[in-house]
mmCIF file as gemmi writes it, N, C-alpha and C atoms, coordinates in Angstrom:
data_model
loop_
_atom_site.group_PDB
_atom_site.id
_atom_site.type_symbol
_atom_site.label_atom_id
_atom_site.label_alt_id
_atom_site.label_comp_id
_atom_site.label_asym_id
_atom_site.label_entity_id
_atom_site.label_seq_id
_atom_site.pdbx_PDB_ins_code
_atom_site.Cartn_x
_atom_site.Cartn_y
_atom_site.Cartn_z
_atom_site.occupancy
_atom_site.B_iso_or_equiv
_atom_site.pdbx_formal_charge
_atom_site.auth_seq_id
_atom_site.auth_asym_id
_atom_site.pdbx_PDB_model_num
ATOM 1 N N . MET Axp A 1 ? 0.834 -1.178 0 1 0 ? 1 A 1
ATOM 2 C CA . MET Axp A 1 ? 0 0 0 1 0 ? 1 A 1
ATOM 3 C C . MET Axp A 1 ? 0.881 1.245 0 1 0 ? 1 A 1
ATOM 4 N N . ASP Axp A 2 ? 0.418 2.231 -0.734 1 0 ? 2 A 1
ATOM 5 C CA . ASP Axp A 2 ? 1.152 3.494 -0.73 1 0 ? 2 A 1
ATOM 6 C C . ASP Axp A 2 ? 0.49 4.463 0.255 1 0 ? 2 A 1
ATOM 7 N N . SER Axp A 3 ? 0.915 5.699 0.249 1 0 ? 3 A 1
ATOM 8 C CA . SER Axp A 3 ? 0.398 6.683 1.206 1 0 ? 3 A 1
ATOM 9 C C . SER Axp A 3 ? -1.08 7.004 0.99 1 0 ? 3 A 1
ATOM 10 N N . MET Axp A 4 ? -1.615 6.671 -0.16 1 0 ? 4 A 1
ATOM 11 C CA . MET Axp A 4 ? -3.037 6.887 -0.45 1 0 ? 4 A 1
ATOM 12 C C . MET Axp A 4 ? -3.845 5.599 -0.296 1 0 ? 4 A 1
ATOM 13 N N . ASN Axp A 5 ? -3.205 4.592 0.306 1 0 ? 5 A 1
ATOM 14 C CA . ASN Axp A 5 ? -3.815 3.281 0.523 1 0 ? 5 A 1
ATOM 15 C C . ASN Axp A 5 ? -4.162 2.578 -0.792 1 0 ? 5 A 1
ATOM 16 N N . CYS Axp A 6 ? -3.395 2.867 -1.83 1 0 ? 6 A 1
ATOM 17 C CA . CYS Axp A 6 ? -3.559 2.179 -3.111 1 0 ? 6 A 1
ATOM 18 C C . CYS Axp A 6 ? -2.638 0.964 -3.14 1 0 ? 6 A 1
ATOM 19 N N . SER Axp A 7 ? -3.208 -0.157 -3.505 1 0 ? 7 A 1
ATOM 20 C CA . SER Axp A 7 ? -2.453 -1.397 -3.634 1 0 ? 7 A 1
ATOM 21 C C . SER Axp A 7 ? -1.912 -1.514 -5.06 1 0 ? 7 A 1
ATOM 22 N N . PRO Axp A 8 ? -1.064 -2.507 -5.306 1 0 ? 8 A 1
ATOM 23 C CA . PRO Axp A 8 ? -0.598 -2.718 -6.677 1 0 ? 8 A 1
ATOM 24 C C . PRO Axp A 8 ? -1.736 -2.898 -7.681 1 0 ? 8 A 1
ATOM 25 N N . VAL Axp A 9 ? -2.822 -3.548 -7.264 1 0 ? 9 A 1
ATOM 26 C CA . VAL Axp A 9 ? -3.932 -3.737 -8.205 1 0 ? 9 A 1
ATOM 27 C C . VAL Axp A 9 ? -4.645 -2.41 -8.49 1 0 ? 9 A 1
ATOM 28 N N . HIS Axp A 10 ? -4.683 -1.497 -7.526 1 0 ? 10 A 1
ATOM 29 C CA . HIS Axp A 10 ? -5.227 -0.159 -7.792 1 0 ? 10 A 1
ATOM 30 C C . HIS Axp A 10 ? -4.407 0.52 -8.897 1 0 ? 10 A 1
ATOM 31 N N . HIS Axp A 11 ? -3.084 0.47 -8.761 1 0 ? 11 A 1
ATOM 32 C CA . HIS Axp A 11 ? -2.209 1.125 -9.745 1 0 ? 11 A 1
ATOM 33 C C . HIS Axp A 11 ? -2.325 0.471 -11.122 1 0 ? 11 A 1
ATOM 34 N N . ALA Axp A 12 ? -2.345 -0.851 -11.145 1 0 ? 12 A 1
ATOM 35 C CA . ALA Axp A 12 ? -2.455 -1.555 -12.428 1 0 ? 12 A 1
ATOM 36 C C . ALA Axp A 12 ? -3.789 -1.245 -13.106 1 0 ? 12 A 1
ATOM 37 N N . ALA Axp A 13 ? -4.858 -1.207 -12.33 1 0 ? 13 A 1
ATOM 38 C CA . ALA Axp A 13 ? -6.18 -0.902 -12.891 1 0 ? 13 A 1
ATOM 39 C C . ALA Axp A 13 ? -6.227 0.527 -13.416 1 0 ? 13 A 1
ATOM 40 N N . ARG Axp A 14 ? -5.679 1.457 -12.656 1 0 ? 14 A 1
ATOM 41 C CA . ARG Axp A 14 ? -5.682 2.87 -13.072 1 0 ? 14 A 1
ATOM 42 C C . ARG Axp A 14 ? -4.964 3.051 -14.402 1 0 ? 14 A 1
ATOM 43 N N . ASN Axp A 15 ? -3.929 2.257 -14.629 1 0 ? 15 A 1
ATOM 44 C CA . ASN Axp A 15 ? -3.121 2.402 -15.834 1 0 ? 15 A 1
ATOM 45 C C . ASN Axp A 15 ? -3.507 1.433 -16.952 1 0 ? 15 A 1
ATOM 46 N N . GLY Axp A 16 ? -4.554 0.651 -16.739 1 0 ? 16 A 1
ATOM 47 C CA . GLY Axp A 16 ? -5.034 -0.244 -17.789 1 0 ? 16 A 1
ATOM 48 C C . GLY Axp A 16 ? -4.128 -1.415 -18.083 1 0 ? 16 A 1
ATOM 49 N N . HIS Axp A 17 ? -3.393 -1.867 -17.095 1 0 ? 17 A 1
ATOM 50 C CA . HIS Axp A 17 ? -2.465 -2.985 -17.278 1 0 ? 17 A 1
ATOM 51 C C . HIS Axp A 17 ? -3.204 -4.307 -17.044 1 0 ? 17 A 1
ATOM 52 N N . ASN Axp A 18 ? -3.895 -4.748 -18.073 1 0 ? 18 A 1
ATOM 53 C CA . ASN Axp A 18 ? -4.745 -5.94 -17.979 1 0 ? 18 A 1
ATOM 54 C C . ASN Axp A 18 ? -4.004 -7.165 -17.477 1 0 ? 18 A 1
ATOM 55 N N . GLU Axp A 19 ? -2.849 -7.452 -18.058 1 0 ? 19 A 1
ATOM 56 C CA . GLU Axp A 19 ? -2.119 -8.657 -17.68 1 0 ? 19 A 1
ATOM 57 C C . GLU Axp A 19 ? -1.669 -8.602 -16.23 1 0 ? 19 A 1
ATOM 58 N N . THR Axp A 20 ? -1.267 -7.435 -15.778 1 0 ? 20 A 1
ATOM 59 C CA . THR Axp A 20 ? -0.845 -7.286 -14.385 1 0 ? 20 A 1
ATOM 60 C C . THR Axp A 20 ? -2.031 -7.483 -13.452 1 0 ? 20 A 1
ATOM 61 N N . VAL Axp A 21 ? -3.172 -6.902 -13.8 1 0 ? 21 A 1
ATOM 62 C CA . VAL Axp A 21 ? -4.376 -7.08 -12.99 1 0 ? 21 A 1
ATOM 63 C C . VAL Axp A 21 ? -4.748 -8.559 -12.934 1 0 ? 21 A 1
ATOM 64 N N . GLU Axp A 22 ? -4.72 -9.24 -14.061 1 0 ? 22 A 1
ATOM 65 C CA . GLU Axp A 22 ? -5.041 -10.673 -14.101 1 0 ? 22 A 1
ATOM 66 C C . GLU Axp A 22 ? -4.107 -11.458 -13.182 1 0 ? 22 A 1
ATOM 67 N N . TRP Axp A 23 ? -2.815 -11.163 -13.258 1 0 ? 23 A 1
ATOM 68 C CA . TRP Axp A 23 ? -1.833 -11.865 -12.425 1 0 ? 23 A 1
ATOM 69 C C . TRP Axp A 23 ? -2.101 -11.6 -10.948 1 0 ? 23 A 1
ATOM 70 N N . LEU Axp A 24 ? -2.351 -10.345 -10.608 1 0 ? 24 A 1
ATOM 71 C CA . LEU Axp A 24 ? -2.619 -9.994 -9.212 1 0 ? 24 A 1
ATOM 72 C C . LEU Axp A 24 ? -3.893 -10.678 -8.707 1 0 ? 24 A 1
ATOM 73 N N . MET Axp A 25 ? -4.919 -10.74 -9.544 1 0 ? 25 A 1
ATOM 74 C CA . MET Axp A 25 ? -6.161 -11.412 -9.149 1 0 ? 25 A 1
ATOM 75 C C . MET Axp A 25 ? -5.906 -12.889 -8.88 1 0 ? 25 A 1
ATOM 76 N N . LYS Axp A 26 ? -5.16 -13.534 -9.764 1 0 ? 26 A 1
ATOM 77 C CA . LYS Axp A 26 ? -4.873 -14.96 -9.607 1 0 ? 26 A 1
ATOM 78 C C . LYS Axp A 26 ? -4.027 -15.233 -8.375 1 0 ? 26 A 1
ATOM 79 N N . ASN Axp A 27 ? -3.322 -14.221 -7.909 1 0 ? 27 A 1
ATOM 80 C CA . ASN Axp A 27 ? -2.434 -14.391 -6.765 1 0 ? 27 A 1
ATOM 81 C C . ASN Axp A 27 ? -2.981 -13.747 -5.491 1 0 ? 27 A 1
ATOM 82 N N . GLY Axp A 28 ? -4.288 -13.557 -5.449 1 0 ? 28 A 1
ATOM 83 C CA . GLY Axp A 28 ? -4.95 -13.194 -4.211 1 0 ? 28 A 1
ATOM 84 C C . GLY Axp A 28 ? -5.11 -11.726 -3.887 1 0 ? 28 A 1
ATOM 85 N N . ALA Axp A 29 ? -4.913 -10.844 -4.851 1 0 ? 29 A 1
ATOM 86 C CA . ALA Axp A 29 ? -5.088 -9.411 -4.582 1 0 ? 29 A 1
ATOM 87 C C . ALA Axp A 29 ? -6.543 -9.116 -4.245 1 0 ? 29 A 1
ATOM 88 N N . SER Axp A 30 ? -6.738 -8.262 -3.262 1 0 ? 30 A 1
ATOM 89 C CA . SER Axp A 30 ? -8.093 -7.847 -2.907 1 0 ? 30 A 1
ATOM 90 C C . SER Axp A 30 ? -8.6 -6.848 -3.935 1 0 ? 30 A 1
ATOM 91 N N . LEU Axp A 31 ? -9.771 -7.125 -4.457 1 0 ? 31 A 1
ATOM 92 C CA . LEU Axp A 31 ? -10.389 -6.241 -5.443 1 0 ? 31 A 1
ATOM 93 C C . LEU Axp A 31 ? -11.473 -5.377 -4.821 1 0 ? 31 A 1
ATOM 94 N N . VAL Axp A 32 ? -11.67 -5.529 -3.529 1 0 ? 32 A 1
ATOM 95 C CA . VAL Axp A 32 ? -12.719 -4.778 -2.833 1 0 ? 32 A 1
ATOM 96 C C . VAL Axp A 32 ? -12.152 -3.757 -1.851 1 0 ? 32 A 1
ATOM 97 N N . GLU Axp A 33 ? -10.844 -3.712 -1.729 1 0 ? 33 A 1
ATOM 98 C CA . GLU Axp A 33 ? -10.198 -2.763 -0.82 1 0 ? 33 A 1
ATOM 99 C C . GLU Axp A 33 ? -10.331 -1.338 -1.349 1 0 ? 33 A 1
ATOM 100 N N . LEU Axp A 34 ? -10.629 -0.42 -0.453 1 0 ? 34 A 1
ATOM 101 C CA . LEU Axp A 34 ? -10.781 0.987 -0.818 1 0 ? 34 A 1
ATOM 102 C C . LEU Axp A 34 ? -9.499 1.762 -0.557 1 0 ? 34 A 1
ATOM 103 N N . ASN Axp A 35 ? -9.202 2.713 -1.449 1 0 ? 35 A 1
ATOM 104 C CA . ASN Axp A 35 ? -8.101 3.63 -1.178 1 0 ? 35 A 1
ATOM 105 C C . ASN Axp A 35 ? -8.628 4.768 -0.303 1 0 ? 35 A 1
ATOM 106 N N . LEU Axp A 36 ? -7.804 5.755 -0.013 1 0 ? 36 A 1
ATOM 107 C CA . LEU Axp A 36 ? -8.222 6.852 0.865 1 0 ? 36 A 1
ATOM 108 C C . LEU Axp A 36 ? -9.359 7.686 0.287 1 0 ? 36 A 1
ATOM 109 N N . PHE Axp A 37 ? -9.583 7.584 -1.006 1 0 ? 37 A 1
ATOM 110 C CA . PHE Axp A 37 ? -10.659 8.331 -1.657 1 0 ? 37 A 1
ATOM 111 C C . PHE Axp A 37 ? -11.928 7.486 -1.813 1 0 ? 37 A 1
ATOM 112 N N . GLY Axp A 38 ? -11.918 6.287 -1.221 1 0 ? 38 A 1
ATOM 113 C CA . GLY Axp A 38 ? -13.08 5.411 -1.294 1 0 ? 38 A 1
ATOM 114 C C . GLY Axp A 38 ? -13.236 4.7 -2.619 1 0 ? 38 A 1
ATOM 115 N N . GLN Axp A 39 ? -12.14 4.555 -3.357 1 0 ? 39 A 1
ATOM 116 C CA . GLN Axp A 39 ? -12.194 3.928 -4.681 1 0 ? 39 A 1
ATOM 117 C C . GLN Axp A 39 ? -11.647 2.507 -4.639 1 0 ? 39 A 1
ATOM 118 N N . LYS Axp A 40 ? -12.347 1.629 -5.329 1 0 ? 40 A 1
ATOM 119 C CA . LYS Axp A 40 ? -11.879 0.269 -5.543 1 0 ? 40 A 1
ATOM 120 C C . LYS Axp A 40 ? -11.107 0.243 -6.86 1 0 ? 40 A 1
ATOM 121 N N . PRO Axp A 41 ? -10.335 -0.816 -7.111 1 0 ? 41 A 1
ATOM 122 C CA . PRO Axp A 41 ? -9.613 -0.905 -8.382 1 0 ? 41 A 1
ATOM 123 C C . PRO Axp A 41 ? -10.511 -0.742 -9.609 1 0 ? 41 A 1
ATOM 124 N N . ALA Axp A 42 ? -11.706 -1.311 -9.58 1 0 ? 42 A 1
ATOM 125 C CA . ALA Axp A 42 ? -12.619 -1.176 -10.73 1 0 ? 42 A 1
ATOM 126 C C . ALA Axp A 42 ? -13.003 0.276 -10.964 1 0 ? 42 A 1
ATOM 127 N N . ASP Axp A 43 ? -13.166 1.033 -9.889 1 0 ? 43 A 1
ATOM 128 C CA . ASP Axp A 43 ? -13.502 2.457 -10.023 1 0 ? 43 A 1
ATOM 129 C C . ASP Axp A 43 ? -12.393 3.208 -10.755 1 0 ? 43 A 1
ATOM 130 N N . LEU Axp A 44 ? -11.153 2.878 -10.421 1 0 ? 44 A 1
ATOM 131 C CA . LEU Axp A 44 ? -10.019 3.556 -11.055 1 0 ? 44 A 1
ATOM 132 C C . LEU Axp A 44 ? -9.901 3.18 -12.527 1 0 ? 44 A 1
ATOM 133 N N . ALA Axp A 45 ? -10.146 1.914 -12.839 1 0 ? 45 A 1
ATOM 134 C CA . ALA Axp A 45 ? -10.105 1.491 -14.243 1 0 ? 45 A 1
ATOM 135 C C . ALA Axp A 45 ? -11.159 2.243 -15.052 1 0 ? 45 A 1
ATOM 136 N N . LEU Axp A 46 ? -12.353 2.334 -14.516 1 0 ? 46 A 1
ATOM 137 C CA . LEU Axp A 46 ? -13.439 3.016 -15.218 1 0 ? 46 A 1
ATOM 138 C C . LEU Axp A 46 ? -13.165 4.514 -15.353 1 0 ? 46 A 1
ATOM 139 N N . ALA Axp A 47 ? -12.665 5.132 -14.295 1 0 ? 47 A 1
ATOM 140 C CA . ALA Axp A 47 ? -12.383 6.572 -14.318 1 0 ? 47 A 1
ATOM 141 C C . ALA Axp A 47 ? -11.305 6.929 -15.33 1 0 ? 47 A 1
ATOM 142 N N . ASN Axp A 48 ? -10.452 5.956 -15.66 1 0 ? 48 A 1
ATOM 143 C CA . ASN Axp A 48 ? -9.368 6.206 -16.604 1 0 ? 48 A 1
ATOM 144 C C . ASN Axp A 48 ? -9.635 5.584 -17.968 1 0 ? 48 A 1
ATOM 145 N N . ASN Axp A 49 ? -10.922 5.341 -18.245 1 0 ? 49 A 1
ATOM 146 C CA . ASN Axp A 49 ? -11.374 4.9 -19.564 1 0 ? 49 A 1
ATOM 147 C C . ASN Axp A 49 ? -10.919 3.491 -19.941 1 0 ? 49 A 1
ATOM 148 N N . PHE Axp A 50 ? -10.991 2.582 -18.965 1 0 ? 50 A 1
ATOM 149 C CA . PHE Axp A 50 ? -10.73 1.168 -19.216 1 0 ? 50 A 1
ATOM 150 C C . PHE Axp A 50 ? -11.966 0.366 -18.779 1 0 ? 50 A 1
ATOM 151 N N . PRO Axp A 51 ? -13.101 0.572 -19.47 1 0 ? 51 A 1
ATOM 152 C CA . PRO Axp A 51 ? -14.352 -0.064 -19.025 1 0 ? 51 A 1
ATOM 153 C C . PRO Axp A 51 ? -14.329 -1.589 -19.079 1 0 ? 51 A 1
ATOM 154 N N . ASP Axp A 52 ? -13.651 -2.169 -20.052 1 0 ? 52 A 1
ATOM 155 C CA . ASP Axp A 52 ? -13.591 -3.632 -20.128 1 0 ? 52 A 1
ATOM 156 C C . ASP Axp A 52 ? -12.837 -4.202 -18.934 1 0 ? 52 A 1
ATOM 157 N N . LEU Axp A 53 ? -11.747 -3.556 -18.568 1 0 ? 53 A 1
ATOM 158 C CA . LEU Axp A 53 ? -10.977 -3.992 -17.405 1 0 ? 53 A 1
ATOM 159 C C . LEU Axp A 53 ? -11.809 -3.818 -16.134 1 0 ? 53 A 1
ATOM 160 N N . ALA Axp A 54 ? -12.53 -2.721 -16.032 1 0 ? 54 A 1
ATOM 161 C CA . ALA Axp A 54 ? -13.396 -2.495 -14.87 1 0 ? 54 A 1
ATOM 162 C C . ALA Axp A 54 ? -14.431 -3.612 -14.746 1 0 ? 54 A 1
ATOM 163 N N . ASP Axp A 55 ? -14.997 -4.048 -15.86 1 0 ? 55 A 1
ATOM 164 C CA . ASP Axp A 55 ? -15.982 -5.136 -15.841 1 0 ? 55 A 1
ATOM 165 C C . ASP Axp A 55 ? -15.365 -6.44 -15.344 1 0 ? 55 A 1
ATOM 166 N N . VAL Axp A 56 ? -14.167 -6.745 -15.821 1 0 ? 56 A 1
ATOM 167 C CA . VAL Axp A 56 ? -13.465 -7.96 -15.383 1 0 ? 56 A 1
ATOM 168 C C . VAL Axp A 56 ? -13.224 -7.902 -13.877 1 0 ? 56 A 1
ATOM 169 N N . ILE Axp A 57 ? -12.753 -6.764 -13.407 1 0 ? 57 A 1
ATOM 170 C CA . ILE Axp A 57 ? -12.462 -6.607 -11.98 1 0 ? 57 A 1
ATOM 171 C C . ILE Axp A 57 ? -13.746 -6.732 -11.163 1 0 ? 57 A 1
ATOM 172 N N . ARG Axp A 58 ? -14.816 -6.126 -11.61 1 0 ? 58 A 1
ATOM 173 C CA . ARG Axp A 58 ? -16.091 -6.192 -10.87 1 0 ? 58 A 1
ATOM 174 C C . ARG Axp A 58 ? -16.613 -7.62 -10.77 1 0 ? 58 A 1
ATOM 175 N N . ARG Axp A 59 ? -16.526 -8.36 -11.858 1 0 ? 59 A 1
ATOM 176 C CA . ARG Axp A 59 ? -16.986 -9.761 -11.827 1 0 ? 59 A 1
ATOM 177 C C . ARG Axp A 59 ? -16.19 -10.568 -10.809 1 0 ? 59 A 1
ATOM 178 N N . GLU Axp A 60 ? -14.875 -10.38 -10.827 1 0 ? 60 A 1
ATOM 179 C CA . GLU Axp A 60 ? -14.019 -11.118 -9.896 1 0 ? 60 A 1
ATOM 180 C C . GLU Axp A 60 ? -14.229 -10.629 -8.46 1 0 ? 60 A 1
ATOM 181 N N . ALA Axp A 61 ? -14.468 -9.343 -8.287 1 0 ? 61 A 1
ATOM 182 C CA . ALA Axp A 61 ? -14.715 -8.789 -6.949 1 0 ? 61 A 1
ATOM 183 C C . ALA Axp A 61 ? -15.982 -9.395 -6.343 1 0 ? 61 A 1
ATOM 184 N N . LYS Axp A 62 ? -17.004 -9.615 -7.159 1 0 ? 62 A 1
ATOM 185 C CA . LYS Axp A 62 ? -18.233 -10.25 -6.662 1 0 ? 62 A 1
ATOM 186 C C . LYS Axp A 62 ? -17.936 -11.647 -6.139 1 0 ? 62 A 1
ATOM 187 N N . LYS Axp A 63 ? -17.08 -12.38 -6.853 1 0 ? 63 A 1
ATOM 188 C CA . LYS Axp A 63 ? -16.685 -13.717 -6.397 1 0 ? 63 A 1
ATOM 189 C C . LYS Axp A 63 ? -15.948 -13.623 -5.065 1 0 ? 63 A 1
ATOM 190 N N . GLN Axp A 64 ? -15.041 -12.647 -4.95 1 0 ? 64 A 1
ATOM 191 C CA . GLN Axp A 64 ? -14.301 -12.473 -3.7 1 0 ? 64 A 1
ATOM 192 C C . GLN Axp A 64 ? -15.251 -12.185 -2.539 1 0 ? 64 A 1
ATOM 193 N N . LEU Axp A 65 ? -16.227 -11.321 -2.766 1 0 ? 65 A 1
ATOM 194 C CA . LEU Axp A 65 ? -17.177 -10.987 -1.704 1 0 ? 65 A 1
ATOM 195 C C . LEU Axp A 65 ? -17.986 -12.201 -1.273 1 0 ? 65 A 1
ATOM 196 N N . LYS Axp A 66 ? -18.403 -13.022 -2.228 1 0 ? 66 A 1
ATOM 197 C CA . LYS Axp A 66 ? -19.153 -14.233 -1.886 1 0 ? 66 A 1
ATOM 198 C C . LYS Axp A 66 ? -18.302 -15.172 -1.046 1 0 ? 66 A 1
ATOM 199 N N . GLU Axp A 67 ? -17.016 -15.298 -1.4 1 0 ? 67 A 1
ATOM 200 C CA . GLU Axp A 67 ? -16.114 -16.145 -0.625 1 0 ? 67 A 1
ATOM 201 C C . GLU Axp A 67 ? -15.943 -15.599 0.785 1 0 ? 67 A 1
ATOM 202 N N . LEU Axp A 68 ? -15.78 -14.289 0.905 1 0 ? 68 A 1
ATOM 203 C CA . LEU Axp A 68 ? -15.616 -13.676 2.224 1 0 ? 68 A 1
ATOM 204 C C . LEU Axp A 68 ? -16.865 -13.863 3.082 1 0 ? 68 A 1
ATOM 205 N N . GLU Axp A 69 ? -18.023 -13.744 2.471 1 0 ? 69 A 1
ATOM 206 C CA . GLU Axp A 69 ? -19.275 -13.896 3.207 1 0 ? 69 A 1
ATOM 207 C C . GLU Axp A 69 ? -19.483 -15.32 3.7 1 0 ? 69 A 1
ATOM 208 N N . SER Axp A 70 ? -18.926 -16.29 3.003 1 0 ? 70 A 1
ATOM 209 C CA . SER Axp A 70 ? -19.127 -17.685 3.389 1 0 ? 70 A 1
ATOM 210 C C . SER Axp A 70 ? -18.142 -18.154 4.453 1 0 ? 70 A 1
ATOM 211 N N . LYS Axp A 71 ? -17.105 -17.377 4.717 1 0 ? 71 A 1
ATOM 212 C CA . LYS Axp A 71 ? -16.114 -17.757 5.723 1 0 ? 71 A 1
ATOM 213 C C . LYS Axp A 71 ? -16.55 -17.267 7.097 1 0 ? 71 A 1
ATOM 214 N N . PRO Axp A 72 ? -16.281 -18.078 8.131 1 0 ? 72 A 1
ATOM 215 C CA . PRO Axp A 72 ? -16.612 -17.626 9.482 1 0 ? 72 A 1
ATOM 216 C C . PRO Axp A 72 ? -15.72 -16.454 9.898 1 0 ? 72 A 1
ATOM 217 N N . LEU Axp A 73 ? -16.261 -15.586 10.748 1 0 ? 73 A 1
ATOM 218 C CA . LEU Axp A 73 ? -15.49 -14.443 11.22 1 0 ? 73 A 1
ATOM 219 C C . LEU Axp A 73 ? -14.417 -14.848 12.211 1 0 ? 73 A 1
ATOM 220 N N . HIS Axp A 74 ? -14.649 -15.942 12.897 1 0 ? 74 A 1
ATOM 221 C CA . HIS Axp A 74 ? -13.715 -16.401 13.916 1 0 ? 74 A 1
ATOM 222 C C . HIS Axp A 74 ? -13.569 -17.907 13.774 1 0 ? 74 A 1
ATOM 223 N N . PRO Axp A 75 ? -12.346 -18.446 13.961 1 0 ? 75 A 1
ATOM 224 C CA . PRO Axp A 75 ? -12.167 -19.897 13.796 1 0 ? 75 A 1
ATOM 225 C C . PRO Axp A 75 ? -13.123 -20.725 14.648 1 0 ? 75 A 1
ATOM 226 N N . SER Axp A 76 ? -13.471 -20.237 15.83 1 0 ? 76 A 1
ATOM 227 C CA . SER Axp A 76 ? -14.375 -21.012 16.688 1 0 ? 76 A 1
ATOM 228 C C . SER Axp A 76 ? -15.783 -21.101 16.104 1 0 ? 76 A 1
ATOM 229 N N . ASP Axp A 77 ? -16.124 -20.199 15.197 1 0 ? 77 A 1
ATOM 230 C CA . ASP Axp A 77 ? -17.441 -20.244 14.559 1 0 ? 77 A 1
ATOM 231 C C . ASP Axp A 77 ? -17.612 -21.478 13.681 1 0 ? 77 A 1
ATOM 232 N N . SER Axp A 78 ? -16.513 -22.072 13.28 1 0 ? 78 A 1
ATOM 233 C CA . SER Axp A 78 ? -16.595 -23.226 12.387 1 0 ? 78 A 1
ATOM 234 C C . SER Axp A 78 ? -16.506 -24.553 13.137 1 0 ? 78 A 1
ATOM 235 N N . ILE Axp A 79 ? -16.377 -24.51 14.45 1 0 ? 79 A 1
ATOM 236 C CA . ILE Axp A 79 ? -16.283 -25.733 15.243 1 0 ? 79 A 1
ATOM 237 C C . ILE Axp A 79 ? -17.691 -26.243 15.536 1 0 ? 79 A 1
ATOM 238 N N . GLU Axp A 80 ? -17.892 -27.501 15.245 1 0 ? 80 A 1
ATOM 239 C CA . GLU Axp A 80 ? -19.189 -28.1 15.537 1 0 ? 80 A 1
ATOM 240 C C . GLU Axp A 80 ? -19.237 -28.489 17.007 1 0 ? 80 A 1
ATOM 241 N N . LEU Axp A 81 ? -20.356 -28.221 17.62 1 0 ? 81 A 1
ATOM 242 C CA . LEU Axp A 81 ? -20.539 -28.618 19.011 1 0 ? 81 A 1
ATOM 243 C C . LEU Axp A 81 ? -20.945 -30.074 19.07 1 0 ? 81 A 1
ATOM 244 N N . LEU Axp A 82 ? -20.392 -30.776 20.041 1 0 ? 82 A 1
ATOM 245 C CA . LEU Axp A 82 ? -20.723 -32.197 20.207 1 0 ? 82 A 1
ATOM 246 C C . LEU Axp A 82 ? -21.945 -32.371 21.058 1 0 ? 82 A 1
């Protein structure tokens, strides 16, 4: 993260670096993290005229959110009671 709370995927999205964004997504980059201005990587891609990249990021971000929602908040939440 930089001083504006932008991650590498924020920078890659802002600059339209499709291959870099794809690599970062495959390697676990968060696509839902906000920078200090409240922007997600997809927002930056769209603001800089990369709508196709923004769509790809949004689709993958939805998958990430579903995965996060299905995980327990605490390890003890996943323990079955006997």
